[in-house]
Kinemage of the C-alpha trace (Angstrom):
@kinemage 1
@onewidth
@group {chain A} dominant
@subgroup {mainchain}
@vectorlist {calphas} color= white
{ca met a 1} P -30.273 -12.090 -2.871
{ca asp a 2} L -28.452 -8.853 -2.563
{ca thr a 3} L -29.067 -5.691 -3.633
{ca tyr a 4} L -26.679 -3.873 -6.315
{ca tyr a 5} L -26.509 -0.506 -6.966
{ca tyr a 6} L -24.981 0.475 -10.201
{ca glu a 7} L -24.470 3.275 -12.457
{ca ala a 8} L -24.135 2.914 -16.596
{ca thr a 9} L -24.280 4.941 -19.956
{ca thr a 10} L -27.364 4.082 -22.405
{ca arg a 11} L -25.816 4.210 -26.354
{ca glu a 12} L -26.317 7.498 -26.635
{ca gly a 13} L -23.815 8.063 -23.503
{ca asp a 14} L -26.360 9.085 -21.110
{ca ile a 15} L -26.251 8.198 -17.195
{ca val a 16} L -28.271 5.854 -15.587
{ca thr a 17} L -28.807 4.446 -12.120
{ca gly a 18} L -30.670 2.273 -10.259
{ca asn a 19} L -30.717 -0.513 -7.797
{ca ile a 20} L -31.150 -4.681 -8.875
{ca asp a 21} L -31.386 -7.715 -6.644
{ca val a 22} L -29.149 -10.492 -8.029
{ca ala a 23} L -27.360 -13.630 -6.254
{ca asn a 24} L -23.809 -11.796 -7.278
{ca glu a 25} L -21.404 -9.021 -8.798
{ca arg a 26} L -21.401 -10.719 -11.994
{ca leu a 27} L -25.140 -11.810 -12.550
{ca ala a 28} L -25.230 -8.090 -11.766
{ca val a 29} L -23.567 -7.095 -14.995
{ca asp a 30} L -25.666 -9.713 -17.006
{ca arg a 31} L -28.556 -8.470 -15.980
{ca ile a 32} L -27.362 -4.499 -16.444
{ca gln a 33} L -26.128 -5.430 -19.999
{ca glu a 34} L -29.388 -7.305 -20.666
{ca met a 35} L -31.173 -4.112 -20.235
{ca gly a 36} L -29.243 -2.629 -23.285
{ca tyr a 37} L -26.600 -0.634 -20.795
{ca phe a 38} L -22.460 -0.360 -20.097
{ca pro a 39} L -22.065 -0.775 -16.564
{ca ile a 40} L -19.276 1.419 -15.221
{ca lys a 41} L -19.543 1.325 -11.515
{ca ile a 42} L -21.623 -1.642 -9.334
{ca ser a 43} L -21.312 -2.240 -5.380
{ca lys a 44} L -23.404 -3.649 -3.385
{ca lys a 45} L -25.676 -2.029 -1.535
{ca val a 46} L -25.605 -2.428 2.711
{ca glu a 47} L -28.306 -0.442 4.429
{ca his a 48} L -27.173 2.522 6.362
{ca glu a 49} L -23.825 2.277 4.984
{ca asn a 50} L -23.814 5.172 2.730
{ca ile a 51} L -24.338 8.387 5.373
{ca leu a 52} L -21.053 8.364 6.972
{ca asn a 53} L -19.459 7.481 3.700
{ca arg a 54} L -20.878 10.355 1.457
{ca phe a 55} L -20.176 12.697 4.488
{ca phe a 56} L -16.043 11.754 4.618
{ca ser a 57} L -16.109 11.945 0.807
{ca ser a 58} L -17.899 14.944 0.987
{ca ile a 59} L -15.425 16.657 3.482
{ca his a 60} L -12.007 14.079 2.096
{ca gly a 61} L -11.412 15.666 -1.179
{ca arg a 62} L -7.996 14.576 -1.521
{ca thr a 63} L -7.443 11.852 -4.852
{ca asn a 64} L -6.117 8.890 -4.065
{ca asp a 65} L -5.147 5.383 -5.686
{ca lys a 66} L -8.592 4.230 -5.526
{ca asp a 67} L -9.809 7.141 -7.237
{ca ile a 68} L -7.366 6.502 -10.258
{ca ile a 69} L -7.970 2.711 -10.091
{ca met a 70} L -11.740 3.571 -10.950
{ca phe a 71} L -11.266 6.520 -13.556
{ca thr a 72} L -8.941 3.975 -15.260
{ca tyr a 73} L -11.182 0.931 -15.364
{ca gln a 74} L -14.238 3.152 -16.008
{ca leu a 75} L -12.594 4.684 -18.910
{ca gly a 76} L -11.616 1.570 -20.304
{ca val a 77} L -15.160 0.266 -20.399
{ca leu a 78} L -16.193 3.654 -22.063
{ca leu a 79} L -13.535 3.125 -24.988
{ca asp a 80} L -14.641 -0.543 -24.912
{ca ala a 81} L -18.167 0.545 -25.801
{ca gly a 82} L -17.287 2.950 -28.389
{ca phe a 83} L -17.570 6.037 -27.134
{ca ala a 84} L -15.378 8.193 -28.234
{ca leu a 85} L -11.920 9.668 -25.648
{ca asp a 86} L -13.784 12.791 -25.013
{ca arg a 87} L -17.220 12.069 -24.561
{ca ser a 88} L -16.213 9.467 -21.740
{ca leu a 89} L -14.150 11.753 -20.434
{ca ser a 90} L -17.111 14.110 -19.937
{ca ile a 91} L -19.092 10.955 -18.424
{ca leu a 92} L -16.191 10.488 -16.107
{ca ser a 93} L -16.567 13.969 -14.916
{ca glu a 94} L -20.025 13.789 -14.070
{ca leu a 95} L -19.856 10.418 -12.350
{ca ser a 96} L -17.096 11.369 -10.099
{ca glu a 97} L -17.967 11.886 -6.432
{ca lys a 98} L -14.964 14.003 -5.335
{ca lys a 99} L -15.488 17.588 -6.520
{ca lys a 100} L -11.685 17.994 -6.905
{ca phe a 101} L -11.047 15.070 -9.466
{ca gly a 102} L -14.327 16.056 -11.126
{ca ala a 103} L -12.734 19.305 -11.866
{ca leu a 104} L -9.184 17.495 -12.535
{ca ile a 105} L -11.175 15.439 -15.571
{ca asn a 106} L -12.971 18.615 -16.598
{ca asp a 107} L -9.595 20.395 -16.959
{ca ile a 108} L -8.181 17.100 -19.054
{ca leu a 109} L -11.225 17.010 -20.829
{ca ser a 110} L -10.407 20.559 -22.402
{ca gln a 111} L -7.157 19.786 -23.271
{ca val a 112} L -7.506 17.251 -24.975
{ca arg a 113} L -10.816 18.873 -26.940
{ca ser a 114} L -8.067 21.874 -27.615
{ca gly a 115} L -6.106 19.305 -29.092
{ca lys a 116} L -3.735 17.963 -26.894
{ca ser a 117} L -3.057 14.166 -26.857
{ca phe a 118} L -4.276 12.577 -23.791
{ca ser a 119} L -0.846 11.752 -22.725
{ca asp a 120} L 0.033 14.963 -22.772
{ca ser a 121} L -2.842 16.508 -20.612
{ca leu a 122} L -2.289 13.260 -18.006
{ca ser a 123} L 1.458 14.702 -18.185
{ca lys a 124} L 0.403 18.405 -16.894
{ca phe a 125} L -0.781 16.238 -13.258
{ca pro a 126} L 2.749 14.577 -12.077
{ca ser a 127} L 1.064 14.069 -8.883
{ca val a 128} L -2.050 12.340 -9.425
{ca phe a 129} L -0.729 10.284 -13.319
{ca pro a 130} L 2.835 9.201 -12.373
{ca leu a 131} L 5.247 9.113 -15.077
{ca phe a 132} L 4.817 4.796 -15.611
{ca tyr a 133} L 0.884 5.938 -16.309
{ca val a 134} L 1.672 8.836 -18.838
{ca asn a 135} L 3.814 6.537 -20.649
{ca met a 136} L 1.452 3.577 -21.160
{ca ile a 137} L -0.914 5.927 -21.939
{ca arg a 138} L 1.630 7.396 -24.953
{ca ala a 139} L 2.504 4.175 -25.731
{ca gly a 140} L -1.343 3.021 -26.528
{ca glu a 141} L -1.810 6.096 -28.319
{ca ala a 142} L 1.284 5.924 -30.655
{ca gly a 143} L 0.698 2.382 -31.490
{ca gly a 144} L -3.295 2.802 -32.020
{ca phe a 145} L -4.811 0.358 -29.240
{ca leu a 146} L -5.557 2.897 -26.057
{ca glu a 147} L -8.137 0.729 -25.410
{ca asp a 148} L -6.180 -2.195 -24.739
{ca thr a 149} L -3.170 0.070 -23.104
{ca ile a 150} L -6.672 1.445 -20.667
{ca ala a 151} L -7.242 -2.462 -19.820
{ca arg a 152} L -3.957 -3.526 -18.888
{ca met a 153} L -3.115 -0.025 -16.441
{ca ala a 154} L -6.291 -1.072 -14.907
{ca val a 155} L -5.221 -4.706 -14.074
{ca tyr a 156} L -1.939 -3.287 -12.800
{ca leu a 157} L -3.295 -1.111 -10.601
{ca glu a 158} L -5.663 -3.408 -8.666
{ca asn a 159} L -3.218 -6.196 -8.353
{ca ala a 160} L -0.963 -3.231 -6.784
{ca gln a 161} L -3.603 -2.351 -4.752
{ca gly a 162} L -4.729 -4.770 -3.992
{ca leu a 163} L -1.305 -6.298 -2.374
{ca lys a 164} L -1.107 -3.282 -0.442
{ca glu a 165} L -4.224 -3.781 1.164
{ca glu a 166} L -3.996 -7.207 1.735
{ca val a 167} L -0.753 -6.504 3.826
{ca arg a 168} L -2.246 -3.711 5.216
{ca ser a 169} L -5.247 -5.660 6.929
{ca ala a 170} L -3.206 -8.179 8.083
{ca leu a 171} L -1.140 -5.661 10.061
{ca val a 172} L -4.487 -3.960 11.560
{ca tyr a 173} L -4.593 -6.972 14.317
{ca pro a 174} L -0.904 -6.724 15.669
{ca leu a 175} L -1.113 -2.920 15.712
{ca val a 176} L -4.316 -3.189 17.541
{ca leu a 177} L -2.771 -5.738 19.890
{ca ala a 178} L 0.418 -3.579 20.568
{ca leu a 179} L -1.442 -0.023 21.009
{ca thr a 180} L -3.902 -1.731 23.374
{ca gly a 181} L -0.895 -3.701 25.198
{ca gly a 182} L 0.948 -0.239 25.477
{ca ala a 183} L -2.168 1.467 27.241
{ca ala a 184} L -2.816 -1.083 29.431
{ca val a 185} L 0.621 -1.070 30.815
{ca ile a 186} L 0.802 3.295 30.989
{ca val a 187} L -2.621 2.904 33.021
{ca leu a 188} L -0.797 0.524 35.382
{ca leu a 189} L 2.018 2.317 35.784
{ca thr a 190} L 0.619 5.966 35.928
{ca phe a 191} L -2.727 5.206 37.865
{ca val a 192} L -2.694 1.492 39.715
{ca val a 193} L 1.069 1.437 40.977
{ca pro a 194} L 0.853 4.716 42.578
{ca gln a 195} L -2.401 3.487 44.524
{ca phe a 196} L 0.278 1.670 46.079
{ca thr a 197} L 3.211 3.848 47.010
{ca lys a 198} L 2.025 5.603 50.286
{ca ile a 199} L 1.782 1.499 51.830
{ca phe a 200} L 5.039 1.074 50.783
{ca ala a 201} L 6.447 4.420 52.034
{ca asp a 202} L 7.404 3.151 55.223
{ca met a 203} L 8.389 -0.075 54.163
{ca gly a 204} L 12.108 1.760 53.390
{ca glu a 205} L 14.948 -0.587 52.614
{ca asn a 206} L 12.717 -3.591 52.781
{ca leu a 207} L 10.960 -3.301 49.644
{ca pro a 208} L 12.296 -5.711 47.317
{ca leu a 209} L 14.255 -4.889 44.429
{ca ala a 210} L 11.565 -5.786 42.080
{ca thr a 211} L 9.477 -3.632 43.442
{ca val a 212} L 11.597 -0.284 43.689
{ca val a 213} L 12.806 -0.327 40.428
{ca leu a 214} L 8.681 -0.747 39.361
{ca leu a 215} L 7.977 2.111 41.901
{ca ala a 216} L 10.811 4.434 40.380
{ca val a 217} L 9.501 4.066 36.991
{ca ser a 218} L 5.973 5.019 37.823
{ca asn a 219} L 7.075 7.637 40.349
{ca gly a 220} L 9.697 8.932 36.681
{ca leu a 221} L 6.718 8.591 34.446
{ca val a 222} L 4.012 10.460 36.568
{ca lys a 223} L 6.151 12.935 37.231
{ca tyr a 224} L 8.595 13.333 33.935
{ca trp a 225} L 6.171 12.122 31.418
{ca trp a 226} L 6.206 15.290 29.028
{ca val a 227} L 10.536 14.232 29.206
{ca phe a 228} L 9.512 10.473 27.983
{ca leu a 229} L 7.280 12.383 25.631
{ca met a 230} L 9.786 14.946 24.139
{ca val a 231} L 12.629 12.208 23.975
{ca leu a 232} L 9.964 10.017 22.032
{ca ser a 233} L 8.811 13.221 19.727
{ca gly a 234} L 12.950 14.003 19.217
{ca ala a 235} L 13.758 10.726 18.200
{ca phe a 236} L 10.844 10.323 15.945
{ca tyr a 237} L 11.783 13.569 14.270
{ca thr a 238} L 15.118 13.233 14.266
{ca gly a 239} L 15.157 9.447 12.301
{ca arg a 240} L 12.350 10.732 9.628
{ca arg a 241} L 14.625 13.730 8.885
{ca tyr a 242} L 17.618 11.672 8.799
{ca leu a 243} L 16.119 8.965 6.385
{ca leu a 244} L 14.767 11.645 4.160
{ca ser a 245} L 18.137 13.180 4.148
{ca glu a 246} L 20.501 11.681 1.244
{ca asn a 247} L 23.028 10.256 3.501
{ca gly a 248} L 19.862 8.499 5.293
{ca arg a 249} L 18.185 7.481 2.391
{ca arg a 250} L 20.798 5.607 1.146
{ca ser a 251} L 22.271 4.154 4.242
{ca trp a 252} L 18.426 2.653 4.351
{ca asp a 253} L 18.179 1.788 1.271
{ca arg a 254} L 21.607 -0.573 1.304
{ca arg a 255} L 20.749 -1.931 4.823
{ca lys a 256} L 17.123 -2.738 4.180
{ca phe a 257} L 17.778 -5.669 2.207
{ca glu a 258} L 20.117 -6.890 4.269
{ca leu a 259} L 17.769 -7.431 7.683
{ca pro a 260} L 17.423 -10.771 9.085
{ca ile a 261} L 13.408 -11.108 8.721
{ca phe a 262} L 12.937 -8.039 6.489
{ca gly a 263} L 15.117 -8.213 3.913
{ca lys a 264} L 13.851 -11.083 2.399
{ca leu a 265} L 10.422 -9.550 2.238
{ca tyr a 266} L 11.801 -5.898 0.724
{ca lys a 267} L 13.513 -7.999 -1.815
{ca glu a 268} L 10.463 -9.728 -2.931
{ca ile a 269} L 8.079 -6.812 -2.923
{ca ser a 270} L 11.064 -5.381 -5.432
{ca val a 271} L 11.115 -8.086 -7.824
{ca ser a 272} L 7.868 -8.209 -7.293
{ca arg a 273} L 7.100 -4.516 -8.564
{ca phe a 274} L 10.168 -4.500 -11.360
{ca ala a 275} L 8.461 -7.389 -13.103
{ca arg a 276} L 4.743 -5.857 -13.322
{ca thr a 277} L 5.834 -2.735 -14.208
{ca leu a 278} L 8.471 -3.586 -16.812
{ca gly a 279} L 5.658 -6.482 -17.879
{ca thr a 280} L 3.048 -4.408 -18.220
{ca leu a 281} L 5.009 -1.488 -20.493
{ca leu a 282} L 6.488 -4.231 -22.410
{ca gly a 283} L 2.889 -5.686 -23.181
{ca ser a 284} L 1.634 -1.611 -23.898
{ca gly a 285} L 4.017 -1.507 -26.907
{ca val a 286} L 6.712 0.854 -24.828
{ca pro a 287} L 10.184 0.033 -26.043
{ca ile a 288} L 12.143 -2.134 -23.585
{ca leu a 289} L 15.006 1.213 -22.942
{ca ser a 290} L 12.384 3.246 -22.608
{ca ala a 291} L 10.864 1.116 -20.444
{ca leu a 292} L 13.800 0.471 -18.073
{ca gln a 293} L 14.327 3.928 -17.613
{ca ile a 294} L 10.279 4.452 -16.472
{ca val a 295} L 11.359 1.543 -14.390
{ca arg a 296} L 14.356 2.833 -13.084
{ca gly a 297} L 12.514 6.104 -11.664
{ca thr a 298} L 9.277 4.440 -10.253
{ca leu a 299} L 10.791 1.804 -7.946
{ca gly a 300} L 11.786 4.285 -5.241
{ca ser a 301} L 14.787 2.544 -4.210
{ca asp a 302} L 19.032 3.823 -5.929
{ca arg a 303} L 20.050 0.187 -5.136
{ca ile a 304} L 17.306 -1.149 -7.444
{ca ser a 305} L 17.772 1.863 -9.382
{ca asp a 306} L 21.453 0.770 -10.054
{ca ile a 307} L 20.478 -2.600 -10.910
{ca ile a 308} L 18.209 -1.978 -13.749
{ca ala a 309} L 20.786 0.995 -14.908
{ca ser a 310} L 23.239 -1.834 -15.844
{ca val a 311} L 20.258 -3.914 -17.202
{ca arg a 312} L 19.658 -1.099 -19.543
{ca glu a 313} L 23.098 -0.550 -20.685
{ca ser a 314} L 23.363 -4.627 -21.181
{ca val a 315} L 20.179 -4.509 -23.150
{ca arg a 316} L 21.832 -1.451 -25.157
{ca lys a 317} L 24.506 -3.492 -26.003
{ca gly a 318} L 22.530 -6.689 -27.347
{ca arg a 319} L 23.143 -8.791 -24.200
{ca gly a 320} L 19.968 -9.260 -22.805
{ca leu a 321} L 18.568 -8.474 -18.961
{ca ser a 322} L 19.642 -11.566 -17.596
{ca glu a 323} L 23.297 -11.637 -17.298
{ca pro a 324} L 23.275 -8.444 -15.068
{ca leu a 325} L 19.763 -9.418 -12.791
{ca lys a 326} L 22.427 -12.876 -12.147
{ca asn a 327} L 24.484 -10.509 -10.667
{ca ser a 328} L 22.750 -8.905 -8.746
{ca asp a 329} L 22.436 -10.301 -4.989
{ca ile a 330} L 18.339 -8.952 -4.719
{ca phe a 331} L 16.959 -11.160 -7.879
{ca pro a 332} L 16.864 -14.644 -6.747
{ca pro a 333} L 17.723 -18.055 -9.586
{ca ile a 334} L 14.302 -18.751 -10.191
{ca ala a 335} L 13.259 -15.368 -11.442
{ca val a 336} L 16.700 -15.123 -13.853
{ca his a 337} L 15.638 -18.624 -14.943
{ca met a 338} L 12.349 -17.140 -15.804
{ca val a 339} L 13.507 -14.020 -17.494
{ca thr a 340} L 15.827 -15.678 -19.452
{ca val a 341} L 12.949 -18.437 -20.986
{ca gly a 342} L 11.226 -15.266 -21.924
{ca glu a 343} L 13.911 -13.735 -23.969
{ca glu a 344} L 14.683 -16.986 -25.752
{ca thr a 345} L 11.004 -17.231 -26.676
{ca gly a 346} L 10.055 -13.594 -27.068
{ca arg a 347} L 7.187 -13.422 -24.709
{ca leu a 348} L 9.352 -11.262 -22.209
{ca asp a 349} L 6.414 -9.943 -20.925
{ca glu a 350} L 3.962 -12.757 -20.810
{ca met a 351} L 6.916 -13.691 -18.475
{ca leu a 352} L 7.503 -10.655 -16.354
{ca ile a 353} L 4.047 -10.690 -15.553
{ca lys a 354} L 3.820 -14.527 -13.988
{ca ile a 355} L 7.077 -14.114 -11.983
{ca ala a 356} L 5.050 -10.961 -10.821
{ca asp a 357} L 1.884 -13.364 -9.707
{ca arg a 358} L 4.448 -15.472 -8.215
{ca phe a 359} L 6.636 -12.827 -5.745
{ca asp a 360} L 2.864 -11.401 -5.480
{ca leu a 361} L 2.237 -14.784 -3.719
{ca glu a 362} L 5.641 -15.253 -2.123
{ca val a 363} L 4.970 -11.560 -0.553
{ca arg a 364} L 1.364 -12.330 1.393
{ca thr a 365} L 3.233 -15.408 2.086
{ca thr a 366} L 5.951 -13.854 3.865
{ca val a 367} L 3.393 -11.098 5.482
{ca lys a 368} L 1.572 -14.145 7.166
{ca arg a 369} L 4.308 -16.558 8.623
{ca met a 370} L 6.170 -12.446 9.926
{ca leu a 371} L 2.030 -12.001 11.400
{ca ser a 372} L 2.200 -15.659 12.608
{ca leu a 373} L 5.305 -15.280 14.653
{ca leu a 374} L 4.702 -11.549 15.757
{ca glu a 375} L 1.385 -11.684 17.335
{ca pro a 376} L 2.558 -14.688 19.803
{ca leu a 377} L 5.538 -12.802 20.309
{ca leu a 378} L 3.669 -9.049 21.574
{ca ile a 379} L 1.494 -11.353 23.345
{ca leu a 380} L 4.836 -12.837 25.146
{ca val a 381} L 5.893 -9.486 25.503
{ca met a 382} L 3.422 -7.840 27.109
{ca gly a 383} L 2.328 -10.562 29.389
{ca ile a 384} L 6.295 -10.705 31.000
{ca ile a 385} L 5.237 -6.606 31.447
{ca val a 386} L 2.714 -6.994 32.807
{ca gly a 387} L 3.541 -10.160 34.776
{ca phe a 388} L 6.928 -8.134 36.253
{ca ile a 389} L 4.272 -5.635 37.712
{ca val a 390} L 2.163 -8.186 39.164
{ca ile a 391} L 5.011 -9.917 41.116
{ca ala a 392} L 6.709 -6.546 42.074
{ca met a 393} L 3.688 -5.431 43.839
{ca leu a 394} L 2.764 -9.162 45.211
{ca val a 395} L 6.386 -9.551 46.372
{ca ala a 396} L 5.939 -6.453 48.287
{ca ile a 397} L 2.372 -6.934 49.785
{ca phe a 398} L 3.918 -10.258 51.308
{ca ser a 399} L 7.160 -8.642 52.711
{ca ile a 400} L 4.888 -6.660 54.749
{ca asn a 401} L 5.139 -9.530 57.439
{ca glu a 402} L 8.237 -9.406 57.558
{ca leu a 403} L 8.033 -5.807 58.540
{ca pro a 404} L 9.343 -5.584 62.770
{ca phe a 405} L 6.257 -3.735 64.927
């Protein structure tokens, strides 16, 4: 049995909290509903877990993706339970653990109560609620199915965040391995190798070439570390500034899809994001031309944007999505075929979500394959570097016996 902490509302809108002992989260939801409450937050309670978490939450008030996901999910639950929009927003402003986000919800609530639509109120905060989010809410309001739209939005955001977290988690081990190996090499070159410099000082030309190279690198790193640091910082700053410039961004956007290993991953991610975003918009009642325009501005790639522009023009002329997608070199045949089937059967939104699910799986598989190659490659590179250092030192030590006395 595990202990779960919950936050819920009564039918009157009062907030209740507590702990229950159940086997899993599903049973926790059932138990809370049996008590006559509407659960809006459930988390597994772990001893000594929340002291640091709450401390960092209190000093880190910036709104992030998880806050938006939780807000959307909780709002959907409250609306589905029959609460009015303004009452739901009032409850969520009280539940927010971050003061800034709670104040933002209060601001939205004030605008809703003053007569503005929910979508117009959200549009006042473009850095928090992107155009995609606002337009989906606007479509839900216009069609009279706001609850369904918010439920779709919650699923969309959770899927996108889940994929992002999986990729980040997969990269943790290689990153730690690279940092640890790099730190070990720097310690060897700056602290260990210099200790042998005095021993080899009298050997002169009798030092092996590998040792001479090693000592030169070590000496340069110890004496001119600040030069290395400045060069690395300068290269990073210059590269970042170039990529942020118009020409640099466009150049990188063209070339990233052609990279030997990462190009395939970029294509899969782009297809998945395009399909899931467009499918979610269409399923929420957004007209296809408007949906394509929204998608075009949310994918962050000029190359994909140009493809979507041609798709939109094709749709405007009544020719459908399939042909321009087929002519692009980004969308694979299977995706184009599924879009064609979706258009022919009138279930384009459902087919796009299936495409997104398929390519999310492809992204996960590609990342796993890349990491299965990257990890042994990192170990091999670090082993070669450390091995070179050790061999260079040992060869020099053995060469001492050859000195004339």
